[in-house]
Backbone as ProteinMPNN parsed JSONL, in Angstrom:
{"seq_chain_A": "MRKGKRTFASRKRKIAGLCAFVLAGVVGVGAYAFTASNTVTPHFAGGGAAGVTGYKVEGPSEYEWNDPGTEMLKVVFTMNEEAEDVKVAYSKKGVAPVKGDWADCGKTVAKVATCTLTGATAYATGVPNEDAEEMSVVANQFGKAEVE", "coords_chain_A": {"N_chain_A": [[29.759, 79.542, 18.679], [29.799, 76.854, 17.515], [30.418, 75.338, 19.631], [28.079, 75.465, 21.253], [26.39, 74.051, 19.688], [27.683, 71.364, 19.738], [27.068, 70.938, 22.622], [24.427, 70.808, 22.729], [23.879, 68.681, 21.029], [25.188, 66.78, 22.346], [23.941, 66.853, 24.909], [21.441, 65.941, 23.785], [22.013, 63.232, 23.172], [22.605, 62.191, 25.62], [20.03, 62.69, 26.823], [18.479, 60.748, 25.19], [19.944, 58.381, 25.792], [19.279, 58.06, 28.656], [16.418, 57.85, 28.597], [16.44, 55.475, 26.995], [17.563, 53.719, 28.873], [15.84, 53.998, 30.996], [13.466, 53.007, 29.647], [14.29, 50.402, 29.133], [14.396, 49.425, 31.741], [11.699, 49.685, 32.5], [10.534, 47.748, 30.949], [11.977, 45.4, 31.715], [10.983, 45.134, 34.289], [8.143, 44.725, 33.725], [8.365, 42.442, 32.516], [9.4, 40.714, 34.439], [7.155, 40.851, 36.315], [5.234, 39.396, 34.66], [6.227, 36.963, 34.487], [6.443, 36.285, 37.09], [3.936, 35.612, 37.807], [3.427, 33.041, 36.98], [2.692, 29.812, 38.127], [3.782, 26.597, 39.137], [2.546, 23.571, 40.146], [3.954, 21.253, 42.686], [5.462, 18.205, 41.751], [6.063, 14.625, 41.052], [8.431, 13.116, 39.105], [10.19, 10.425, 36.924], [12.199, 7.678, 36.348], [12.563, 4.025, 36.064], [13.574, 0.624, 36.388], [12.543, -2.796, 36.652], [12.291, -6.263, 37.197], [10.398, -8.609, 35.624], [8.161, -10.999, 36.29], [6.421, -14.247, 35.863], [3.326, -15.312, 36.907], [2.361, -18.081, 38.929], [0.03, -20.514, 38.533], [-2.104, -22.433, 40.461], [-3.982, -25.202, 40.62], [-7.034, -25.702, 38.871], [-9.057, -25.491, 41.676], [-11.728, -25.57, 42.256], [-14.844, -26.034, 40.599], [-17.809, -24.887, 39.096], [-21.036, -26.03, 37.9], [-23.529, -25.998, 35.222], [-26.994, -27.114, 35.523], [-27.591, -29.378, 33.827], [-24.953, -30.089, 33.432], [-23.35, -29.398, 31.321], [-22.142, -26.835, 30.841], [-19.658, -24.722, 32.036], [-19.728, -22.697, 34.814], [-18.208, -21.285, 36.859], [-15.019, -20.97, 38.032], [-12.315, -21.516, 40.333], [-9.24, -20.787, 41.452], [-5.693, -20.86, 42.702], [-2.997, -18.584, 42.882], [0.243, -17.898, 42.896], [0.989, -15.406, 43.903], [-0.504, -12.137, 45.059], [-2.891, -10.435, 42.999], [-3.986, -7.551, 41.344], [-5.827, -7.445, 39.331], [-7.528, -10.095, 37.485], [-7.971, -12.141, 34.661], [-9.631, -14.98, 33.006], [-9.769, -17.353, 30.484], [-11.111, -20.022, 28.455], [-10.502, -22.339, 26.079], [-10.369, -24.418, 23.012], [-8.11, -27.083, 22.671], [-4.78, -25.895, 21.886], [-5.712, -23.724, 20.571], [-5.756, -20.339, 20.656], [-7.249, -18.24, 22.974], [-9.755, -15.683, 22.064], [-10.565, -12.097, 22.223], [-13.368, -11.826, 23.209], [-13.531, -14.316, 24.726], [-12.687, -13.957, 27.322], [-13.161, -13.835, 30.69], [-13.831, -11.546, 33.467], [-12.269, -11.774, 36.523], [-11.616, -10.279, 38.679], [-10.217, -8.998, 41.61], [-7.539, -10.749, 43.371], [-8.252, -12.572, 46.305], [-6.497, -13.448, 49.262], [-4.581, -14.557, 47.495], [-6.351, -16.063, 45.939], [-8.283, -16.696, 43.124], [-11.527, -16.054, 42.199], [-13.526, -16.969, 39.586], [-16.412, -15.923, 37.703], [-17.739, -17.357, 34.975], [-19.728, -16.8, 33.331], [-19.713, -13.967, 32.372], [-18.201, -13.528, 30.126], [-18.082, -12.51, 26.688], [-18.256, -14.333, 24.587], [-19.256, -16.58, 25.825], [-21.808, -16.2, 27.055], [-23.804, -17.686, 28.614], [-22.164, -19.639, 29.939], [-19.136, -21.716, 29.825], [-19.046, -24.015, 27.264], [-18.493, -27.57, 27.582], [-17.059, -28.696, 25.531], [-15.51, -26.811, 24.813], [-13.654, -26.149, 26.707], [-11.052, -27.097, 26.903], [-8.391, -26.05, 27.303], [-6.88, -23.759, 29.853], [-6.433, -20.409, 30.192], [-4.67, -17.766, 31.753], [-4.661, -14.132, 32.693], [-2.966, -11.729, 34.454], [-2.582, -8.964, 36.519], [-0.341, -7.221, 38.787], [-0.202, -4.577, 39.674], [-2.869, -2.484, 38.867], [-4.874, -2.85, 35.886], [-5.553, -5.772, 34.32], [-5.125, -6.294, 30.869], [-6.57, -7.364, 27.739], [-6.184, -7.711, 24.514]], "CA_chain_A": [[28.614, 78.73, 18.156], [29.976, 75.401, 17.235], [30.541, 74.718, 20.884], [26.81, 75.347, 21.574], [25.74, 72.855, 18.968], [28.022, 70.335, 20.344], [26.637, 70.688, 23.729], [23.035, 70.675, 22.363], [23.771, 67.332, 20.464], [25.575, 66.0, 23.611], [22.659, 66.727, 25.695], [20.192, 65.115, 23.103], [22.377, 61.97, 23.229], [22.43, 61.96, 26.977], [18.629, 62.275, 27.079], [18.3, 59.608, 24.568], [20.609, 57.257, 26.47], [18.816, 57.985, 29.691], [15.297, 57.443, 28.066], [16.555, 54.05, 26.592], [17.81, 53.117, 30.071], [14.469, 53.946, 31.687], [12.685, 52.208, 28.825], [14.711, 48.984, 29.437], [14.162, 48.991, 33.075], [10.247, 49.204, 32.53], [10.195, 46.471, 30.344], [12.477, 44.38, 32.439], [10.123, 44.873, 35.261], [6.93, 44.184, 33.265], [8.413, 41.03, 32.079], [9.468, 39.994, 35.711], [5.865, 40.836, 36.727], [4.52, 38.507, 33.962], [6.752, 35.571, 34.722], [6.312, 35.959, 38.487], [2.595, 35.057, 38.151], [3.334, 31.679, 36.522], [3.028, 28.973, 39.126], [3.771, 25.102, 38.753], [2.377, 22.697, 41.292], [5.05, 20.42, 42.734], [4.949, 16.872, 41.249], [7.106, 13.884, 40.839], [8.727, 12.624, 37.788], [11.209, 9.661, 37.211], [12.137, 6.392, 35.679], [13.151, 3.088, 36.612], [13.396, -0.718, 35.772], [12.23, -3.911, 37.315], [12.111, -7.539, 36.591], [8.946, -9.154, 35.367], [7.95, -12.477, 36.381], [5.258, -14.66, 35.461], [2.376, -16.012, 37.998], [2.216, -19.455, 38.89], [-1.436, -20.735, 38.692], [-2.325, -23.733, 40.921], [-5.495, -25.54, 40.505], [-8.249, -25.128, 39.483], [-9.499, -26.234, 42.923], [-13.193, -25.692, 42.313], [-15.636, -25.667, 39.543], [-19.254, -24.916, 39.429], [-21.488, -26.35, 36.419], [-25.017, -25.665, 35.145], [-27.824, -28.184, 36.066], [-27.28, -30.539, 33.168], [-23.523, -30.348, 33.597], [-22.856, -29.229, 30.027], [-21.517, -25.656, 30.775], [-18.729, -24.451, 33.327], [-20.164, -21.509, 35.22], [-17.42, -20.711, 37.66], [-13.721, -21.72, 38.287], [-11.655, -21.094, 41.583], [-7.859, -21.258, 41.341], [-5.038, -20.102, 43.475], [-1.972, -17.927, 42.378], [1.542, -17.705, 44.009], [1.191, -13.75, 44.466], [-1.89, -11.351, 44.814], [-3.106, -9.648, 41.661], [-5.032, -6.387, 41.381], [-6.871, -7.849, 38.348], [-7.239, -11.199, 36.759], [-9.024, -12.554, 33.531], [-9.506, -16.215, 32.606], [-10.363, -17.832, 29.321], [-10.957, -21.278, 28.135], [-10.187, -22.669, 24.654], [-9.93, -25.759, 22.604], [-6.471, -27.239, 22.706], [-3.991, -25.504, 20.745], [-6.274, -22.45, 20.005], [-5.644, -19.164, 21.47], [-8.47, -17.412, 23.081], [-9.964, -14.221, 21.436], [-11.126, -11.145, 23.104], [-14.654, -12.277, 23.798], [-13.577, -15.491, 25.429], [-12.113, -13.655, 28.531], [-13.934, -13.5, 31.749], [-13.196, -10.736, 34.334], [-12.347, -12.281, 37.856], [-11.508, -9.128, 39.568], [-8.904, -9.11, 42.368], [-7.44, -12.096, 44.175], [-8.38, -12.663, 48.03], [-5.517, -14.293, 49.914], [-4.051, -15.291, 46.426], [-7.295, -16.992, 45.364], [-9.212, -16.14, 42.083], [-12.836, -16.791, 41.86], [-14.028, -16.309, 38.284], [-17.531, -16.128, 37.163], [-17.33, -17.49, 33.398], [-20.888, -16.272, 32.389], [-19.473, -12.775, 32.104], [-17.485, -13.51, 28.91], [-18.967, -12.147, 25.531], [-18.567, -15.569, 23.647], [-19.933, -17.576, 26.583], [-23.075, -15.568, 28.018], [-24.467, -18.545, 29.885], [-21.121, -20.473, 30.619], [-18.301, -22.206, 29.0], [-19.307, -25.383, 26.966], [-17.574, -28.545, 27.83], [-16.029, -29.032, 24.418], [-14.56, -25.622, 24.506], [-12.971, -26.183, 27.98], [-9.795, -27.845, 26.938], [-7.164, -25.247, 27.925], [-7.425, -22.64, 30.635], [-5.515, -19.266, 30.155], [-4.922, -16.629, 32.752], [-3.906, -13.206, 32.504], [-3.087, -11.061, 35.737], [-1.606, -7.685, 36.687], [-0.18, -7.096, 40.047], [-0.847, -3.264, 39.777], [-3.556, -1.909, 37.608], [-5.74, -3.726, 35.115], [-5.118, -6.707, 33.147], [-5.743, -5.974, 29.468], [-6.604, -8.398, 26.69], [-6.625, -7.148, 23.118]], "C_chain_A": [[28.731, 77.351, 18.079], [29.942, 74.67, 18.765], [29.062, 74.65, 21.502], [26.064, 74.169, 20.889], [26.116, 71.4, 19.548], [27.379, 69.901, 21.694], [25.047, 70.37, 23.725], [22.863, 69.17, 22.07], [24.394, 66.407, 21.622], [24.498, 65.799, 24.557], [21.649, 65.717, 25.016], [20.646, 63.633, 23.419], [22.1, 61.455, 24.669], [21.053, 61.64, 27.318], [18.103, 61.148, 26.409], [18.64, 58.332, 25.22], [19.792, 57.025, 27.762], [17.196, 57.531, 29.466], [15.365, 55.87, 27.747], [16.812, 53.351, 27.839], [16.44, 52.824, 30.823], [13.443, 53.069, 31.155], [12.876, 50.607, 29.046], [14.361, 48.447, 30.753], [12.574, 48.775, 33.241], [10.019, 47.996, 31.969], [10.758, 45.453, 31.069], [11.504, 44.03, 33.586], [8.826, 44.234, 34.963], [7.316, 42.605, 33.071], [8.636, 40.115, 33.349], [7.961, 39.777, 36.181], [5.161, 39.588, 36.162], [4.972, 37.111, 34.448], [6.514, 35.079, 36.227], [4.841, 35.458, 38.796], [2.245, 33.593, 37.709], [3.524, 30.861, 37.805], [2.907, 27.476, 38.651], [3.617, 24.346, 40.099], [3.47, 21.706, 41.432], [4.614, 19.14, 42.387], [6.177, 16.14, 41.039], [7.346, 13.146, 39.451], [10.134, 11.465, 38.003], [11.128, 8.477, 36.443], [12.758, 5.205, 36.405], [13.083, 1.736, 35.941], [13.256, -1.703, 36.904], [12.147, -5.17, 36.757], [10.727, -7.791, 36.467], [8.771, -10.522, 35.431], [6.469, -12.949, 36.151], [4.402, -15.253, 36.917], [2.432, -17.326, 37.842], [0.794, -19.775, 39.334], [-1.457, -22.281, 39.328], [-3.633, -24.153, 40.952], [-5.894, -25.961, 39.045], [-8.547, -25.997, 40.743], [-10.91, -26.37, 43.002], [-13.828, -25.301, 40.941], [-17.207, -25.606, 39.813], [-19.946, -25.218, 37.844], [-23.055, -26.026, 36.363], [-25.768, -27.103, 35.508], [-27.518, -29.342, 35.183], [-25.836, -30.989, 33.181], [-22.75, -30.059, 32.272], [-21.908, -27.921, 29.965], [-20.798, -25.478, 32.138], [-19.241, -23.075, 33.667], [-19.104, -20.689, 36.17], [-16.151, -21.734, 37.854], [-12.965, -20.895, 39.529], [-10.385, -21.73, 41.498], [-6.918, -20.468, 42.278], [-3.704, -19.731, 42.796], [-0.925, -17.796, 43.417], [1.659, -16.38, 44.31], [-0.306, -13.208, 44.197], [-1.689, -10.786, 43.609], [-4.178, -8.778, 41.864], [-6.247, -6.807, 40.291], [-6.44, -9.008, 37.671], [-8.448, -11.635, 35.762], [-8.585, -14.13, 33.438], [-10.152, -16.538, 31.454], [-10.156, -19.306, 29.007], [-11.157, -21.546, 26.556], [-9.962, -23.952, 24.399], [-8.435, -25.83, 22.58], [-5.859, -26.776, 21.564], [-4.668, -24.112, 20.069], [-6.218, -21.378, 21.114], [-6.909, -18.487, 21.616], [-8.517, -16.143, 22.523], [-10.472, -13.28, 22.438], [-12.361, -11.391, 23.873], [-14.523, -13.391, 24.634], [-13.086, -14.984, 26.923], [-13.251, -13.157, 29.411], [-13.169, -12.612, 32.943], [-13.219, -11.393, 35.851], [-12.023, -11.377, 38.996], [-10.169, -9.307, 40.372], [-8.841, -10.346, 43.113], [-7.665, -11.778, 45.587], [-7.654, -13.776, 48.645], [-5.014, -15.325, 48.66], [-5.042, -16.395, 45.722], [-8.046, -16.089, 44.316], [-10.338, -16.758, 41.997], [-13.408, -15.977, 40.566], [-15.413, -16.77, 37.785], [-17.463, -16.183, 35.54], [-18.619, -17.018, 32.735], [-20.862, -15.034, 31.952], [-18.706, -12.457, 30.697], [-18.538, -13.199, 27.635], [-19.273, -13.431, 24.69], [-19.421, -16.614, 24.355], [-20.865, -16.841, 27.715], [-23.547, -16.46, 29.131], [-23.427, -19.493, 30.472], [-20.368, -21.096, 29.445], [-18.604, -23.81, 28.695], [-18.292, -26.424, 27.343], [-16.59, -28.847, 26.761], [-15.248, -27.91, 24.164], [-13.718, -25.418, 25.53], [-11.639, -27.048, 28.126], [-8.54, -27.449, 27.571], [-7.55, -24.083, 28.55], [-6.14, -21.514, 30.447], [-5.86, -18.153, 31.025], [-4.175, -15.349, 32.42], [-4.188, -12.245, 33.837], [-2.048, -10.002, 35.718], [-1.463, -7.436, 38.321], [-0.711, -5.64, 40.567], [-1.561, -2.847, 38.8], [-4.353, -2.94, 36.996], [-5.046, -4.567, 34.256], [-5.837, -6.65, 31.832], [-5.619, -7.079, 28.61], [-6.959, -7.702, 25.405], [-7.216, -8.349, 22.347]], "O_chain_A": [[27.84, 76.636, 18.536], [29.465, 73.549, 18.941], [28.862, 73.723, 22.288], [25.255, 73.453, 21.478], [25.313, 70.5, 19.79], [27.16, 68.712, 21.926], [24.514, 69.745, 24.641], [22.009, 68.471, 22.616], [23.978, 65.252, 21.707], [24.183, 64.679, 24.96], [21.124, 64.801, 25.649], [19.819, 62.843, 23.873], [21.451, 60.428, 24.87], [20.754, 60.622, 27.944], [17.24, 60.508, 27.01], [17.881, 57.364, 25.253], [19.566, 55.848, 28.042], [16.775, 56.761, 30.329], [14.502, 55.096, 28.16], [16.241, 52.264, 27.926], [16.033, 51.715, 31.168], [12.653, 52.456, 31.873], [11.978, 49.768, 29.119], [14.074, 47.265, 30.938], [12.142, 47.877, 33.963], [9.281, 47.192, 32.539], [10.051, 44.448, 31.141], [11.22, 42.861, 33.849], [8.36, 43.363, 35.697], [6.586, 41.696, 33.465], [8.182, 38.971, 33.391], [7.561, 38.635, 36.412], [4.577, 38.804, 36.91], [4.164, 36.238, 34.762], [6.412, 33.904, 36.582], [4.563, 34.96, 39.887], [1.178, 33.021, 37.934], [4.452, 31.172, 38.551], [2.024, 27.154, 37.855], [4.426, 24.472, 41.018], [3.965, 21.268, 40.394], [3.45, 18.841, 42.654], [7.241, 16.733, 40.862], [6.413, 12.653, 38.816], [10.931, 11.552, 38.938], [10.07, 8.204, 35.876], [13.483, 5.453, 37.369], [12.495, 1.716, 34.86], [13.782, -1.484, 37.995], [11.867, -5.122, 35.56], [9.916, -7.203, 37.182], [9.278, -11.219, 34.553], [5.498, -12.197, 36.233], [5.057, -15.584, 37.905], [2.548, -17.806, 36.714], [0.384, -19.348, 40.414], [-0.89, -23.207, 38.748], [-4.463, -23.343, 41.362], [-5.125, -26.475, 38.233], [-8.244, -27.19, 40.738], [-11.375, -27.225, 43.756], [-13.386, -24.376, 40.26], [-17.73, -26.27, 40.709], [-19.479, -24.738, 36.812], [-23.711, -25.824, 37.385], [-25.096, -28.105, 35.75], [-27.163, -30.364, 35.769], [-25.546, -32.165, 32.959], [-21.592, -30.46, 32.15], [-20.99, -27.894, 29.146], [-21.224, -25.97, 33.182], [-19.181, -22.248, 32.757], [-19.197, -19.461, 36.202], [-16.224, -22.962, 37.839], [-13.084, -19.672, 39.599], [-10.273, -22.956, 41.468], [-7.347, -19.38, 42.662], [-3.241, -20.62, 42.082], [-1.167, -17.613, 44.61], [2.566, -16.133, 45.105], [-1.101, -13.671, 43.379], [-0.57, -10.611, 43.127], [-5.194, -9.124, 42.466], [-7.425, -6.494, 40.461], [-5.282, -9.124, 37.268], [-9.641, -11.495, 36.033], [-7.45, -14.513, 33.721], [-11.242, -15.981, 31.319], [-9.069, -19.812, 29.284], [-11.991, -20.902, 25.919], [-9.458, -24.692, 25.244], [-7.676, -24.865, 22.491], [-6.211, -27.094, 20.428], [-4.122, -23.54, 19.126], [-6.586, -21.562, 22.274], [-7.603, -18.166, 20.652], [-7.492, -15.466, 22.447], [-10.808, -13.739, 23.529], [-12.397, -11.184, 25.086], [-15.474, -13.534, 25.401], [-13.164, -15.88, 27.763], [-14.091, -12.322, 29.074], [-12.042, -12.934, 33.318], [-14.342, -11.5, 36.344], [-12.165, -11.742, 40.163], [-9.15, -9.721, 39.818], [-9.849, -10.958, 43.468], [-7.253, -10.704, 46.026], [-8.09, -14.926, 48.589], [-5.022, -16.553, 48.746], [-4.64, -17.375, 45.094], [-8.379, -14.933, 44.578], [-10.34, -17.961, 41.736], [-13.666, -14.776, 40.494], [-15.557, -17.95, 37.467], [-17.17, -15.18, 34.89], [-18.559, -16.838, 31.519], [-21.765, -14.691, 31.189], [-18.621, -11.318, 30.238], [-19.689, -13.635, 27.652], [-20.374, -13.593, 24.164], [-20.16, -17.39, 23.749], [-20.697, -16.893, 28.933], [-23.671, -16.114, 30.305], [-23.754, -20.145, 31.463], [-20.801, -21.056, 28.294], [-18.479, -24.698, 29.539], [-17.131, -26.019, 27.403], [-15.441, -29.206, 27.02], [-14.336, -27.98, 23.341], [-12.932, -24.481, 25.385], [-11.237, -27.566, 29.168], [-7.781, -28.185, 28.201], [-8.408, -23.359, 28.045], [-4.971, -21.879, 30.58], [-6.978, -17.644, 31.11], [-3.077, -15.462, 31.876], [-5.325, -12.008, 34.244], [-0.968, -10.041, 35.129], [-2.469, -7.47, 39.03], [-1.426, -5.479, 41.556], [-0.988, -2.778, 37.713], [-4.507, -3.973, 37.648], [-4.102, -4.21, 33.551], [-7.031, -6.934, 31.736], [-4.606, -7.773, 28.691], [-8.049, -7.137, 25.308], [-7.648, -8.197, 21.204]]}, "name": "protein", "num_of_chains": 1, "seq": "MRKGKRTFASRKRKIAGLCAFVLAGVVGVGAYAFTASNTVTPHFAGGGAAGVTGYKVEGPSEYEWNDPGTEMLKVVFTMNEEAEDVKVAYSKKGVAPVKGDWADCGKTVAKVATCTLTGATAYATGVPNEDAEEMSVVANQFGKAEVE"}
């Protein structure tokens, strides 16, 4: 009789082991099926460094004034390289321009920037002569030139 109990217990362990093995296989296949459905589109990532140099502004070569000649409406100047976006501001000598002083010139054409000054917030109708003592330029070769 003892021999029969051992056989039954041994058989019970074998069945339990087989069930555990089958259950592990089912869970493994289910986990694989879940992860196999995830897709990631190909993309690039990386880093690098490059030197940053300033633009050289030549000019201005041309100005446009209002009828009485009291406000500057447009300025044209040349840069040593092409720029995707250029902004210009005029201010009194020694005074840094503020955000509202900057006029958007857009992209240079053949290294020439043409800037309409009536678009600046501070100078809706043009830059008054007394405020046009210093010219500041912000340019970006790739992307937007941002002024804070």
